N, C-alpha and C positions, 0 to 999 in steps of 0.2 A: 492480682487481677482476678476478679470474681467471674462466675459463669456468665452473668448477664453482659458484662463488658466484652468477654470473648465472643459471645453470640452477636453483639452489635458490630464488633470488628469484622467477623466473618461475613455478616450480612452486608456490610459496607464494601468489603472486597468483592463479593459476588455481584452486587448491584453495580459497583463501579466498573467491573470488568465488562459486564453486559452493555452498559451505557457507552463505555469507551470504544468497544469494538464496533458497535452500531454507528456511532458518530464517525469513526474513521472510515468505515465502508461507505456511508452516505456522502460525506464531504469529499472523499476521494473521487467518487463517481460524479457527483453533481457539480463540483468546483474544479478540482485538479485536472480531471479528465472530461470536463464538460464538453458537449458538442459545440461546434463552431457557431451554430445559431444562438446558443445561450451567450457565448462570449461576445458576439456582435451586439446583442442587446445590452450587455454590461458596459461596452465601450461608449455608449451614449451618455453615461452618467459618471461624473468625476468621482463621486463617492465610492463607486464600485471598482475603481482603478486597482485596489489591492487584489481583487478577485482575478482581474485580467492578468496582472503580473504573476500571480501564483499559477494560473493556468499556463501562461507562456513558459515559465521556467520548468514546470513539470511536464506538461503534455508535449510542448514543442521541443524544448532543449533536451530533457531527459529521455523522452520516448522517441522522438523523430530525428534529432540532430546528433545524438550519441547512441552507441550500441547498435549501429546500423548493420554492421557486419555479422555480429552474433551477440548473444546475451552477455558474454563475458569480455568482449572487446569494445572498449569505449570509443576508440578511434582506430580506423584502418591504418592510418599513417600520419606523419607530421603535417602533411598538406591539409588533410581533413581538419585537424585540430586548429591550424592557423586560419583556415577559412571561417571556422566558428568563432575564433577569437576576434577576427575582423568584424563579424556580424555583431558580436556583443560589445565591442568597443564603441560602436555607434549608438549604443544605449546608455552610455555614460556610467554613472555610479551604479545603476541597477545591473548593467551588464557586468561590471566588475564584481558585484556581489554574487552573481551567478558563477563566475569563474572561481571565486574564492570558496564556493561551496562544492568545488570539484564538479562543476557543470550540473548542479542540482542533484548531485548524488547524496548530499546531506542537506539538512534543513538550513534555511537562511531566510532572513527578512520576513516578507509576507507569507512565505511558505510555513515558517515556524509559527507565525501568528495564527494561521488558519487551523493549526492543530491545538492551539492553546485557547483561543477565543471562545469556542463553544462551551468550554468547561467553566469559564469564569462565573457566569450567572448561577449555575448549579452549585458551585463551590460556596458562593456567598450565601445562597439560600440554605444549604445544608449546614453551614457553619452556625447559623443562628437558630435553625429549627430542629436539627437532629442531635442525637447523642454524639459526644466527642469521639468515641471509639468508632462509630459508624462513619463520621466525617473523615477520620484518619484513614480508614479502610478505603473509602471512595477516593480520597486524594491520592493514595498510593497507586491505585489502578489508573487514575487519570493521567499519570505521568508515563505509563508504559508505552503508549503509541508514539509520543514524541521521542522517547528514548530509542525505541526500535528504529524509527525512521532516520534518526541522526547517527546512531552508533552501530546498529546491526545492518542496516540497508546496504552500505558499501560492500560488506562481505558476501552478500547475496549475489553480487555480480563478479565473483571470483571463483576460480577453481577451488574446490574444497581444500585441497592440499596447500594452495597459496594462502587461503584465508587462515588456516590453522598455523601456518608459519609466521604470519604477521600479527595475529591476535595476541592479546594479553592472556595470562593464565585464566582469569575469570571468564573472559570472552571465549577462550578455547573450550571451557567446560560447557558453555551455552551452545556453541557450535556443534557439539556432539549430541545434543538432545534430540529426541524425536520431534519436539515442538519446532526446532529450527529446521529440521529436514522437511517437515510439512510446510513451513513457511517458505522454504526454498522452492518447492514444487508449486505452491500457490502463486508466488511472485513470477516464476518463469511463465506460467500460463497467462498472468496479467500482461506481461510484456508482449507475449505472442498475439493476444487478441485485443487488449486494452479496454474491452467492454465488460470484463468479468474479473472475479478474484481480486478485489481491491484491498483486502486486508493484509497487513503484516501482523497485527494483533488479531489472531485467528478467531473466527466465530461469527462475526457480524454478517459476512456474505452468506454464510450457510443459513443463519436465522432468517435473513430476508428472503432467501430462496424458498425456504419452507413455507413462508407466508404466501408466496406467489403460487406454490404448488396447491395450496388450499383453494385457490381460485380455479375452478374447472376450465374456464375459458382460456387460461394460459398454461394449462398442464402440458400441452404438446407444442410449445413455442420455444424451442431450444435457443434460438438466436436472441431471446430476451433474458436468458438466464444470467443471474448475478454471480452464481457460483457453479463451477463445473469441475469434475474430476478429470485427470489426464487420461489420454489414450495410451495404449501400449507403446506406440511409436514415439510419443512424446516423452515417455519415461526413458526410452532408449536414447533419444536425442539428448536428454539431460545427463545421462550417464556418460555419453561420448564427450560432453563438454566438461566432465569432471565435477559435476554438481552432486551434492548428497541427496539421494532419493530414498524414500521408503518403499518397501514392497507393499503397495497399497492397492485397494480396489479401484480399478479404472472405470471408465464410463460403461454403463450397462450395454451389453451387446445389441439389444433391440433398438437402442438409440444411436448407435455409433454411426451408421451410414448417413442418417438424416442430419445428425448434429455436425458431423465432419464437413458436410456440404455448407452448412450455415457458418461454421467456424472459418472455413476458407473464404467465404464471401465477406464476412466481417473483417477478417485480417487484411483484406485487400482494399478496404475503404480508406 
């Protein structure tokens, strides 16, 4: 492998990572956790039914019908689970699909398609127009988000000790990394507020937030933030739940009071 091939491969990996994390952040926000007004518009068109189903399984089932007690408890009791099973049974095959995905805790059906479909046109174009090494690098990174959402996501909703006990040796190695710990904090905040921190494949939320910061009119609008750091109290809450947390820089002190008020308001919506 010559130096130019290595350079193309590295360039493809970097470009693929940036594109993939941005796509995950945007599609998660605009489709999986889309506001009710958007979903109501989609429901008028049969061709957009896959978007409606993906939003229902993720936003309604995963966020609102499960993990209601806390971040690591999917159901409070068997009665709560039976109630949801009854609701899903009335949706036929699609309801069964959601149940088989552990109640949208893993990818399934249209949810999986939503992670794959955005990459297909780019992969086709790059295959014919780019260097093979660049294409391979891009393709490798385009698989990371679906893999994270299918295989890593379930561990994020467990105590770290339980996750380590259940995981395979390769997965246990990943669960020890700083990347996973940052992912854990990010996802906890996403579940708490649902309007920010959309990434499992880290980076896209932060990049989009930096673009917003460049717009002076939105500099002091914390409720519109796409990415936020945890408060000290939130780090303590995560530790009490047994989640792996980094000793990380929390929200800036001068923003804490204002942002906390906005966060509480958003979380109550």
